N, C-alpha and C positions, 0 to 999 in steps of 0.2 A: 672591229676593233675594241682593245681594251686599254685603259691607262693605269697605270701603278705610280702614285704619289710616293716620290722619295723623300725630298727635302726641301720646304720652298717651291721654289720654282723647278725645280728639278723632279724629271718626270720619265719613266717609259713608257712610250705610246707601240703597242703592237699594232701595226696596221697593214692589211694587204698581203700579210705573209713577213713584213720585216719589222725589225724592232728600231725604234729610234729612241737615242736617248738627247732629253734636252735639257739644254741649262745645267750640265754638270758641276753641281758645289759639291764638292764631297771632302774637304779635308774637316779635321776630326771640329767638335764643338770647343767652343771656347776659346779659337784661334787668335782673331783680332779686333779690335775695337774702330770707333770712328776716328781714334785720335792717333792710330796706327799708320793712317793712310797717309802718304807724304803729302807735305805742301797744306794738307788739312781744307782741301776746297770745299767740303760739306759740314755743315750742321745741324742739328736738331734744334726745335724749336725748344724742349728741353735741353737744356746744355746736362744734364746728370745723364742721360740716353747715351752721350758718345761714350760714355766709359764700360757702359756693357758690351762685355765680350761675346761674340757670334761666331759660329752660330749659336742659336742657345740651347739645341739638342744634337745627339750622336745619331748619325746614320741608323736608320729600321733594319736595314741589313747592312752585310759586308761589302763593301767594295767590288770583290769578287760576284758575288751573287748580281749586283747593280749592273757591272759590267758585262756578265756572258753572255754570249749571242748577240752583241750590238752591232748592227749591220751599219747604223747612221747618225753620226750625231748634228745636234741641231745646235746652232748659238745664236740667240736670239741678237746678243749685245755681250759686250766685254765690260759688265761690272761684278765687283769681286762677290756679291751673292748672287751668282749666276756660273762663274767656273773659277776653280782655285786662281790666285793670282800670288805671284811670290813678289812679297815687300823689298825683296832685294836686288831683283834686276826685270820684274815687270814682265816676264816668261809665265805662261798661263796653261793651265790644264795638267799639270805633274801627272797627276796617276792615269793617265788616260792613255789606251794606245793610239799613238800618234800615224799609223798606218791606216785606220779608220777614217773612210769618206767624212769630212766635217763640212754643214753649209753654213755661211755667217753673211752678214748686212752689207759689209761694203770693204772698199780696198785698205782703209784703215786698221779692220779689226784681221783682214786676210792678212797683211802684214804681221801683225803681232803674232795671229797663229804659226807662221811663215817661221818666223825668228823662236818661235818655242816647240820648234820640231815636225810641226804636221805637215803632212806629205800628199794628201789627198782634199786640198782647199776647192770649195766651190762658192761664189758669192752669187747670192741668188737675187733675182730681180723680179719686177710686177708682168714679165713674160715668162712663164712658168718652163722649167725644165723636168724631165722623168728622172726618175732613180729607184731602179730595182721593181718597178711598174707602179709606183707612186708619182703621182705629178703633184711638185712643188712651186708656189709661188709667194714670192715676197709680197705683205700688205703693210703699208705705212701704218706706224704707229705714231704718238707725242708722247714724250716720257716729261710729264710736267708742267703744271698749270701756270704759272709762272714763265719762267724761261726752261726749254728742256732740258735734262740733264744727260746730254748727249743724247745719240742716236739709237733707236731700237726698233728692233722691227717683229711685226706678226708675219707668220706662214699660214698659207693654205694648202690644205691637205686632201687631195682624188684619188681614188681609185675606182676600178671596177668592182663591185659587189660590196662598195665600201660606204658608209656615211662619209658626208664632207665635214672636214675637221678642221675649225678654225683656231688657231691658235694666237691671240690676239697679243701675246707677250707683255713687256713693260709699257703701259700705254692708259692714260684719261680715258672718258668717252668722248668722242668729236668727231666731225664729219667725218674724217679718215674710217673708222670704224664701222660706222652705219652704211656708209657708203659700200664696203665690203661686205657685210649682211644681205645688203639689199640686191648688191650684183651675184653673189656668191649663193647665197640661201644653205649657208652651212648648216648641219642638225646637230651638230656638237661644237661648244662653244669653249674654249678654256680661258679663263678669266685670270689675269692676277689681279687682286682681289683685296688685300691689307691694308689699303690706304695708305701706304709710305709717305711722308713728307720730309722735305727738310727746309729748311729756313730760305735756301737761294731759290729753290725750284718751286716751292709750294707740293702739291701734293703727285705723288709720281704716276702713281699707278691707281686703279678702281678703286671708288669705295661705294658703300651700299646703293647710292642715288645712280650712281652708274651701273650698277648690275640693273637695278630696276629699269635702266632704260634699253639696256639690252635685252632684258626681257620683254619690253614692250614690244621692239622692234622685231622679234625674233620668237613668238610666241610657241610658234612650232620645233624648238630647237629645245636642247635640253645643256645647261650650262656647268660646266666641270670648275668650280673655284680652286684656286690654288694663289702660292705665295703666302701663307700662315706661318705665323708663331714661331720664327726663327731669324728677325731681323728687329733692331733697336728702333730703328725710326717706324715701325709699322704702329699704327692706331687703331686696327681691327683684328678681332682674333677671330678663330673659327667660330667661336661660342657667339659672341657678340654679331657678328654676322648672321647667323641661324635667326635673331631675336630681332634683328633690324631689318631682314627680309619678311619675318613674319609679318611686320608692320604693313609693309609691303603690299602683303598677299601675294608676293612670289613664290610658287611651290618646284618650279620646272628646273632642279639645280642638284647637284651633287656636291660636297664637301668632306673627301677623302681625308682621313686622319694618316700620316706619315707610316710608309705599308702598306696600305688599303688600295686593293685595285677593283677598278671600277669597269663593266662592260656595257657596252653599248653595242 
């Protein structure tokens, strides 16, 4: 398997001969701010950050290259830093080929995808399904330390002659993540780890201590750390995460730059 970091939580996973595009946020840089979100439901602890235009950086390659030969799309949840969302009508995924099979977390997200023109939508569950020789299973996630910032999911990938891959998604460290690791023993674990936070929900995804907890629970695994350097509510960068993990003595991880591919 190999994973290419695109931007934020957007990654291309090549696994068992199939290509999965994960959380495709492909809009141009500096497209929207927190204050542009209708009704402004979320606020950053530092109010100045609400005016920072996101995403911070351009895509590291063309959309055509990112979308080339994609077999499946995995959408862990519908948030504006995981898939392009139209402010005008709420439809999502404008640049995507709507005929490509897409996996999502629940009926609510499936309804939005259907409204947006997607034609082949599958809702994942904790019972496994098989697609293109790859077994996929929904893993619970908790998207906030106070009140969850909506639903989100992780996904477990399994296939013959491949390492088991756990995409944790937008989640903090909690029993659901621990149970998934102890049940399935994934050899590669992708963690969204920029410690993004809002006033309403607290910390939304993992921070350095959460990464340390995963490393302690799965010392045999390689951790793929992603979701860095492109959103205004992040509190940890790639650079600062490396320093924090050095203090913990954690070494079994990779933090790819945008456009970088890691082979496992």
